[in-house]
N, C-alpha and C positions, 0 to 999 in steps of 0.2 A: 504494499499500500504506499503510495507516494506521500512524502511529507507535506503538510498544509503549507501553502505559501502566504505571504503577507497579504496578497490579494484575497485569498480564501478567508483570512481573518477579518478583513473589512466586509466581505459578503456576510459573514457570520454575524458581525456586529449589526449591520443594516437589518438582517432578518429578525433581530430581537426587538426592534421598534414596533410598538403597537398603536400609537396614536399620531396625529398630525404634530401636536405639541412636542412629542418625544422626537420625531423626525426633524422638526424645526431646531430643536435644542441641539441635536447632534450635528446637524448640518452647519449651524452657526459656529460651533466649536471646530468643526473640521475644515470648513472652507472660508476663503476670504469673501468679503462682499462682492468682489468682482467675479468670482467663480460662481457664486449663488445667482448673480445676474445672468451669467452666461448659461447656466443650467435651466433657469427659468425661461430665458429667451428661446433656447432650442426647444424646450418642451412646448411653449406656445406656438412655435412654427410648426412642430410636428402635429399638434392638434388641429391648427388651421389647414394644413395640408390634407390631413385626413378627412376633414369635413368637406373640402372641395369647394368649387364655385368661386374661387378667388384667384387672381394672377399672382405670380411670384412677387410682383412689385407690390400689390395690395398687401399681400402677407408680410412683406418686409416692413411696410409702413405701419401696419397694425401692431406687429410684434416689436416694433422698433429694433429691428435686426437689419443687418446687412443683407444684400442680395446673395452674396457669397455663402452666408449662413443659411438662408433659405435653400439654396442649391444643394448644399452639403446634406442638410437634413433630408431633403427630398431623394437624394442618392441613397442615404442610409434606409430610408423607408422602402425604396423600390428594389435596390440591387444587392445590398450588403447581406452576407449570410447570417449575421448575428440576429437580425430581426427583433432587437430588444424594443424599439419604439412600437413596432406592430403588436408584440406581445402584450404590452401594457395598455395600448390604445384599445385592443380587442377586450381585454379582461375589464376595463372600465366601461365598456359598452354592455357587458353581460349583466 
């Protein structure tokens, strides 16, 4: 059995969080304000892309994101093998 990695330890820590307040407290300690803004921006872009009906330019304006961020998130939604955005978007719809 392989030795757990530091990334595994982070995953395990995230999996212990049970409420929005707990997640907020952990992320506030873990991330800089700029990192949290970047996460929020990307997640907003992912949700807007998933909802459809808007151009990349409109999404960038609404999410206060760069067009490059919109394109990058769109690529991860469509092409990348991880499909992390898709997993969470679909679970939130269920």
